[in-house]
N, C-alpha and C positions, 0 to 999 in steps of 0.2 A: 504494500500500500504506500502511495506517495505521502510525503510529509505535508500536513495541512498547515497553511500559513494564515495568520490572522490578517484580516482586511484592515488596512490603515487608510483613513481618509486623507487625501492630499489636497491642500488648499490650492486654488489657482495661483500660478506664478506669472509675473510680468517682466518682460525684458526692459531694462533700464540702462542708463549709463550716467553715473555720477560719482564724484570723489567724496570721500569722507575720511575721518580719522577714527582710530579706536585706541582705547587705553587698556593696558593689561598690567597685571602684577609683574614686577621684575624678577621675582623668584625668592626662595627662602633666604632669610638673612639680609635681603636687600630692601631698603625702604624706598618708597615712592612708586611711581608707575611709569611704564614705557608708553610713548605715543608712536603709533605706526600709521602710515598712510595706506589707504586702500581705495579700490574702485569697484563699485557695485555694478553687477551685470544682470542680476535677477533678484526680484523681491516678491514676497507674499506676506500674508498676515502672520505667518508662522516663523518667518526668518528671511535670510537673504544669502546670496552667493556673491563672492567678491574675490578679486585678485588682491592679495595682500603683499606689501613690500617685504615683510619678514615672515618666515614660517612660524606657525603657531601649533602647539600640540593639541590633538583632539582632546576634548573635555576641558580645555582651558576656559576660564570665565573671563569675559571682557565687557567693556562698556563701549558701545558704538555711539559715536557722536554724529548724528545724522542731521544735515541741514535741509530743511524743507522751505519752499518759497514763502509760505505764510507765517513762518516763525522768525523772530528777530535774532534768536540764538540757536545753536545746535541743540537738538533734542537727544538727551542721553537715554540709551536703551540697553538694558542688561542682556547679554547673550552668552551662549556657550558654543564653542567650536564643535561641530558634529562630523565634519569630514575635511580632509586635506589631501590634495593631489597637486604636488608642486606648489605654485603660488596661488592656486585656486582653492578657496576655503568656503565651507558652508557653515552658517551660523543659525542656531535656533534662538528666537527671542525668549527671554524670561520675563513675562509680563504677569506679575502677581495679581493685579487688580483689574476689574472690568473697566474702570476709568482709563487705565493705561492702554488697554486693548482698544477701546473706543477712540482714544486720542490718535493712536497709530493708524487705525482704520480710516480716519478722516483724511490723513495724509496720503493714503493709498488710493482713495477714490479717484482723484484726477488721473493717476497712472492707469487705472482700470478703464476709464472712459477713453483714453488715448490709444488703447490697444485695438479697439474695434474699429 
């Protein structure tokens, strides 16, 4: 009998092209945070895919500083690295509250309408 796999809902993803920076812990025994440049090429309500200037380990926790047109300052979004292949990385958003999810969804609406 073949192995039965659980069905996982995959939220719609949208092709984009924008630069952002992310912050990451520098490592055990080192104080402060590292700032790394990145370029997003795909985004969804659940996360994003980006080319990152420096390799990050899978399961690393980071803060994505995303600049949206209607915001005066970058929006910090907690995320976890879920995949890495060379400089291409996938991040899953860590959005603990419905308010944060709704806030991010409002920024994604213009991207969704430009897809069609």
